[in-house]
N, C-alpha and C positions, 0 to 999 in steps of 0.2 A: 413353275410358272402358272399352272392352272389352279391357282389359289387366289382368293380375294385380295391378298396383300402381295401377290406375285413372289412369295418366298415361303413355300411350305416345308414340310419335314424333309423331303428328298433334297431340297436345296440346302437346308441347314446341315444335314449329314454330309453332303458332298463338299461343302465349304470347310467344315471342321476336319473331315478325314482326307481332304485333298484327293478325292476319287470321283470318277464319273458316277452319277446317280440318275435313276428314273423314278418318277412318281407313278403309282398305279392305284386306282381306286374303283370300288364297286358303284359309287355314286358321284355325280357331278357336284363340284363345289361352286363353280361359277362358269359363266360363258354360255354360248349358244352353238347349236350344231344341227346338221341334217342327219337323220338316221343313216348309218352305213348299210350297204347291201347285206343280204342274209348269208352270203358266202363267207365262211371262215377266212380271216385275214383281211376282209374288207374294212376300210376305215374312212372316216371323214374328219375334217379338221374341227377343232374346238376354237371358237373365237370369242373374244371380249371386245365389243365394238368392232374395230377393224384389225385388231391385233390377234395373230395366230398364237394361241397359248397351249395347245395340246392336240390330242387326237382321241377320237371315239372309235374303239376297236371291237369288231365282232370276232370273238375267238371260237365260237361254235355256232352252228346253224340252230335257229329256234330259241336262242337265249339272249338275254339283255346284253348290250355291249358293256365294255369296261372303259375307264377313262385314263388316258396316258398323258403324262406331263413330263417334260424334261426337268431334270433336277440341275445338274451341273455337267459341263463338258460333253454333252451329247445332243444331237439334233432330234427333231420329232420323228423323222422317217426311220432313223437308226433305232430309236426307242421302240417303235412299233415292231420292227424286225426282231429285236432282242426279246421283247415280251412274247411275241408269237413263237419264238424258239423254245420258250419255257412252258408253253401250254401243252397239256397232255389230253386226257379225256374229260377234263373239267373246264368250266368257264374261266376260272382264275388261273394265272400262271402258278406253277407249282410252289415256288418260294412263298408267295403271298397266301396261297391255300394252306400251306403247312403252318404259317404264322397264325392264321385264323383258327385252325384246329388247336394249336397249342394254347392260344389265348382262351378259347372256350374250355379247355381242360383245366387251366389254372383257375378260371372263374368257378367252375364246378368244385374244385378242391377247396377253394375259399368258402363256398357256401356250406360245404360239409362240416367245416370247422365251427360254424356259427351255432 
């Protein structure tokens, strides 16, 4: 939902796989928000005009928040709770952090082959 066309990759995957999905990003794709408090777990809603399209979640004190969007079959508040349950000592939830690390590793391997 927190996508300019209201149907990002989390929504696509959820519809195709018929599973609940949550979108999570390091940067905002669209919408406006008020900065959440500094306390980990604090969040504010992300709006486009008057439509609530996601949440801006502070996962750790002193770091930039992340952007949460419902994909399919889950509400915003549940999405925030689920994402917070996957946060360890880093800003990003562990599955997303591992995906970023793997992508960087693959990019480096491809560069070595050039």
